[in-house]
N, C-alpha and C positions, 0 to 999 in steps of 0.2 A: 060712287066715290070710295076710295080706299080708306078703310079704318083699321085693317089688320096690320100689326107691326111684329108679328111672330114669323121668323124665318127658320123653321126647323130643318135640319139636315135629314138625310134618309135614315140614319140610325135613331132618329127620334120619332119616326112615323109609328103610328099605331099598327097593330096587326091588320086591322081592316084596311088602312091606307096602303100597306105593303101588298096585300092581295089585290087591291084595286089597281095599283100602278103596274103590276105585272099583267093583269087582265087588259088594261088599256094599251100597253105596249104591244101585246099580242093582237089586239083588235086593230090597232093602227097599222101593223105590219100586214095583216090580211087585207085591209082596205087598200093599201099601197099595191099589193099583188093584183087586186081586182082592177083598180083604176090607174095604176102606174103607166100603162101604155097610153092611155088617154092624155094624162097630164105631161108625159114626156115631151110632147110636141110644144108645150108652153114653157118648159123649163130650159134654162140655158146651161145648167149643170146637173149631172145625174146624182141621185141620192143613194146612199147606202144605209141600211139599218145598222145601228150601232148602239146597242143597249149597254152603255157603259155608265159608270158613276163619274160625274164631273163636278167641278166647283164653279159656283156663280158668285160674283161679288157685286154688290149694289151699294148705292148710297141710300140709307134708310131715311124715313121721314124726318128724323131729328138731325140729319146731316152726318151721322156716323157711318163708317164703312162696315158692312156686314158680309160675311162669306158663309156659304152653306152648300151642301151637296144636293144634287138632283140626278135623276135618271135621264140620260140622253135618249132620244128616239131615233133620229137619223141625222146624217151629216152629208154635206156636199162641199165642194171647194168654195161656195159662196155663203154657206150658212148651216144651220142646224136646228133641231127642235128639242125641247125638253119638257118634262112634266113637273109641275109643282102645285101643291094644294092651295096656294093663296095667290091673290092678285099682288103684283109687284108695283112699287110706287113710281118707277121711272123706266123709260125704254132703254136707257143706257146701262150696259152691263159689261163686266169683264168675265171671260170664260177661261177656265183652266182645264185643258184636256190632258190627261196623263198619257205619256208616251211609254213609260215603264215604271218601275217602283219608285224612282227618285226624280225623274224629269217630267215637267209639264210644259205644254205650249200654251201661251197666253194670247188671247185675242180680245180686241174691243168688239163689242156687239151692240146691235140695236134691235130691240124687240119690235117686229113688224106685224106679228099676228098673235093674238091671245084668244083662244077658243075654249070656252068652258065645256067640259066633258059631262054631258047629262047623266044624272044619277050616280056620279062617281066622286064628286067633291074635289075634282082636280081641274087644272087648266093645262092645255097644251100651248106652249109658247113657240113661235117661229122666230128665229133670230137671223139677222143678216150680219155677216162678218164685216167689220169696218177697219180691218188691219190687224196685223200681228204685232204683239208687244215684245220687246227684248227682255 
């Protein structure tokens, strides 16, 4: 059960967390290189590594809207993955992906996978896009 209500952005990560997130992204990329051909047959959309900083907005346990930054792992036309050090309270999120310095594309998303990364104190989240927001 979720008890954590802290949602730090990437600029609030400890040095240890910053090292871990980059190590995890590299590891996930290598795993995709090794197993990508196998999984490609099961996927309806191809994935691209995209290690960008994006914003996630959620409704926190108290009902307030909270926005924080995370590292994206990969993206496809149907969804994406990201890393975050804590469990999130709801599968419903809003994703803001920067297009340039001023514009962001907003999507409604649903967390469909949450996998704890052993020995790293991070979770990898898989998100299905549920539509673009204007």
